[in-house]
C-alpha positions, -999 to 999 in steps of 0.1 A, spaced: -640 -713 -459 -658 -746 -455 -640 -779 -450 -611 -789 -472 -613 -775 -507 -603 -798 -536 -571 -796 -557 -589 -780 -586 -600 -750 -564 -564 -745 -552 -549 -749 -586 -566 -716 -596 -543 -697 -572 -506 -689 -577 -479 -706 -556 -474 -674 -536 -507 -658 -526 -514 -621 -527 -536 -602 -502 -564 -603 -528 -560 -640 -532 -562 -644 -494 -593 -622 -492 -610 -643 -518 -601 -676 -502 -611 -665 -467 -641 -644 -479 -628 -615 -457 -617 -579 -465 -581 -569 -471 -578 -551 -437 -589 -583 -420 -563 -603 -440 -536 -578 -430 -547 -581 -393 -546 -619 -395 -512 -618 -411 -499 -597 -382 -516 -619 -356 -501 -651 -372 -536 -665 -381 -524 -668 -417 -489 -685 -419 -466 -661 -436 -430 -648 -438 -422 -612 -432 -394 -600 -454 -385 -564 -459 -419 -551 -448 -438 -575 -471 -456 -607 -464 -449 -639 -484 -477 -665 -481 -474 -698 -498 -505 -716 -511 -492 -749 -499 -487 -739 -463 -519 -718 -461 -539 -747 -474 -522 -771 -449 -531 -747 -421 -567 -745 -432 -570 -783 -434 -551 -789 -401 -554 -758 -380 -538 -774 -349 -507 -785 -368 -476 -766 -378 -480 -753 -414 -442 -756 -420 -425 -746 -452 -437 -751 -487 -417 -783 -492 -432 -794 -525 -429 -759 -541 -392 -755 -529 -382 -790 -540 -386 -780 -577 -356 -755 -574 -319 -764 -575 -296 -757 -546 -280 -728 -565 -307 -704 -577 -308 -673 -599 -322 -640 -590 -353 -646 -612 -358 -679 -595 -355 -662 -561 -381 -637 -571 -404 -665 -582 -399 -683 -548 -409 -651 -530 -437 -641 -554 -420 -608 -561 -406 -591 -592 -370 -596 -602 -362 -559 -596 -376 -563 -560 -354 -593 -555 -323 -573 -567 -333 -544 -544 -337 -567 -514 -304 -585 -521 -286 -552 -523 -302 -540 -490 -292 -573 -473 -328 -584 -467 -322 -616 -486 -293 -640 -484 -270 -637 -514 -233 -634 -522 -219 -609 -546 -193 -626 -568 -177 -612 -599 -206 -589 -605 -233 -616 -601 -254 -628 -573 -247 -663 -559 -278 -675 -540 -282 -708 -522 -317 -724 -517 -307 -736 -482 -300 -700 -471 -334 -689 -485 -351 -718 -466 -333 -707 -434 -345 -671 -440 -381 -684 -444 -378 -703 -411 -365 -672 -393 -391 -648 -408 -422 -670 -402 -450 -655 -381 -456 -690 -368 -438 -709 -339 -403 -719 -349 -401 -741 -379 -379 -772 -375 -355 -777 -403 -337 -810 -412 -302 -818 -423 -284 -790 -442 -314 -767 -437 -309 -765 -399 -311 -728 -388 -281 -716 -369 
């Protein structure tokens, strides 16, 4: 893409970008996008054999290629500390059944309590930091990775 694209352009895309979205933005084919994800040219998080790419961090990387893209701070700020499975699915850009499947498999942080899932945003943030295809992401305060 050319230099920085305006807010209106980016607003047309979802918070979590698909391979098709990435191909459209980069004007490349899906195989190229997959290769770039694997090479870390596109900032992403690899969770359970799937990539999660946030619009906020991808845009940041395009605008400032030499800087750390970090985590999608603005997007994550809109969620409470204790999140539901549908909210978790929304954060990851996946379906609710996929989130349940990944929780059951241990791919996502969650605690089974009285037949329900208890999920903390700070644990999801730590997961995102650990699964990034970028250099280590510094976390602050309660979000420090252990």
